[in-house]
DRENTORTI-704699 format. One line per field, with one value per residue (C-alpha): residue number from 0; residue in one letter; x, y, z. Coordinates in nm, 4 decimals, padded with zeros to 6 digits. Layout:
residues N
pos: (NUM / ...)
code: (A / ...)
east: (X / ...)
north: (Y / ...)
up: (Z / ...)
END
This chain:
residues 84
pos: (0 / 1 / 2 / 3 / 4 / 5 / 6 / 7 / 8 / 9 / 10 / 11 / 12 / 13 / 14 / 15 / 16 / 17 / 18 / 19 / 20 / 21 / 22 / 23 / 24 / 25 / 26 / 27 / 28 / 29 / 30 / 31 / 32 / 33 / 34 / 35 / 36 / 37 / 38 / 39 / 40 / 41 / 42 / 43 / 44 / 45 / 46 / 47 / 48 / 49 / 50 / 51 / 52 / 53 / 54 / 55 / 56 / 57 / 58 / 59 / 60 / 61 / 62 / 63 / 64 / 65 / 66 / 67 / 68 / 69 / 70 / 71 / 72 / 73 / 74 / 75 / 76 / 77 / 78 / 79 / 80 / 81 / 82 / 83)
code: (X / X / X / X / X / X / X / X / X / X / X / X / X / X / X / X / X / X / X / X / X / X / X / X / X / X / X / X / X / X / X / X / X / X / X / X / X / X / X / X / X / X / X / X / X / X / X / X / X / X / X / X / X / X / X / X / X / X / X / X / X / X / X / X / X / X / X / X / X / X / X / X / X / X / X / X / X / X / X / X / X / X / X / X)
east: (-00.9729 / -01.0798 / -00.9095 / -00.7543 / -00.6125 / -00.4752 / -00.3083 / -00.1536 / -00.0010 / 00.1105 / 00.2793 / 00.4699 / 00.5948 / 00.6801 / 00.8899 / 01.0804 / 01.1277 / 01.2532 / 01.5028 / 01.6110 / 01.6392 / 01.8657 / 02.0962 / 02.1097 / 02.4212 / 02.2490 / 01.9451 / 01.8681 / 01.7729 / 01.4008 / 01.2040 / 01.1809 / 00.7827 / 00.7616 / 00.5126 / 00.5917 / 00.3047 / 00.4183 / 00.3440 / 00.4239 / 00.6086 / 00.3248 / -00.0131 / -00.2291 / -00.5207 / -00.2935 / -00.1720 / -00.5163 / -00.5828 / -00.2838 / -00.3383 / -00.6791 / -00.4780 / -00.2166 / -00.4713 / -00.6113 / -00.2927 / -00.1345 / -00.3750 / -00.2642 / 00.0341 / 00.3296 / 00.5566 / 00.4772 / 00.6610 / 00.5649 / 00.7823 / 00.8067 / 00.9160 / 01.1975 / 01.1249 / 01.4142 / 01.6034 / 01.9011 / 01.7288 / 01.6486 / 01.3196 / 01.2050 / 01.1260 / 00.9288 / 00.8626 / 00.4955 / 00.4705 / 00.8261)
north: (-01.1074 / -01.4628 / -01.7785 / -01.8035 / -01.4742 / -01.5088 / -01.8507 / -01.6850 / -01.4131 / -01.6436 / -01.8800 / -01.5686 / -01.4580 / -01.8406 / -01.8413 / -01.5330 / -01.6591 / -01.9914 / -01.7949 / -01.6014 / -01.9234 / -02.1303 / -01.8431 / -01.6836 / -01.7742 / -01.6309 / -01.8421 / -02.0416 / -02.3801 / -02.4343 / -02.7494 / -03.0023 / -02.9648 / -02.5727 / -02.3794 / -02.0122 / -01.7525 / -01.5161 / -01.1337 / -00.8672 / -00.5373 / -00.3677 / -00.5288 / -00.4735 / -00.6534 / -00.9871 / -00.9419 / -00.8945 / -01.2474 / -01.4065 / -01.3019 / -01.5095 / -01.7932 / -01.7658 / -01.7646 / -02.1046 / -02.3022 / -02.1637 / -02.3963 / -02.7069 / -02.9486 / -02.8204 / -02.5590 / -02.2199 / -01.8919 / -01.5507 / -01.4760 / -01.0897 / -00.9849 / -00.7236 / -00.3656 / -00.3521 / -00.6343 / -00.5578 / -00.6389 / -01.0070 / -01.1655 / -01.1426 / -01.4678 / -01.4798 / -01.8099 / -01.8577 / -02.1964 / -02.3683)
up: (-00.5367 / -00.6832 / -00.5813 / -00.9210 / -00.9335 / -00.6018 / -00.7058 / -01.0094 / -00.8344 / -00.5473 / -00.8212 / -00.9573 / -00.6062 / -00.5044 / -00.8445 / -00.7376 / -00.3855 / -00.4923 / -00.7356 / -00.4132 / -00.1944 / -00.4417 / -00.5128 / -00.1847 / 00.0531 / 00.3749 / 00.3694 / 00.7182 / 00.7379 / 00.7326 / 00.8353 / 00.5176 / 00.5152 / 00.5509 / 00.3757 / 00.2668 / 00.2478 / 00.0142 / 00.0677 / -00.2314 / -00.1531 / -00.3836 / -00.4180 / -00.0999 / -00.2129 / -00.2458 / 00.0952 / 00.2333 / 00.0632 / 00.1663 / 00.5580 / 00.5450 / 00.3794 / 00.6329 / 00.9382 / 00.7515 / 00.7259 / 01.0411 / 01.2162 / 01.0525 / 01.2243 / 00.9926 / 00.9593 / 00.8092 / 00.7117 / 00.5797 / 00.2873 / 00.2256 / -00.1000 / -00.0810 / -00.2083 / -00.4673 / -00.6301 / -00.4062 / -00.0801 / 00.0330 / 00.1091 / 00.4911 / 00.6262 / 00.9422 / 01.0911 / 01.2114 / 01.3953 / 01.4214)
END
């Protein structure tokens, strides 16, 4: 998967995640400078590319969390802290 395709898909997922984070009442507190790596509920190739992205940014000195897209609109995003 090209970096452009990965970026475009991650931007789309990030928009969905932001909508969830701003509208949900059960969102935990996160460090101010946390980076989220989104994982799709359907796109295995994107998830493979984002595994590599996660490995790379997890080495940095800032907090990172995995954001797993829900399977249905009724479900919540699953947020998994990686290094905070």
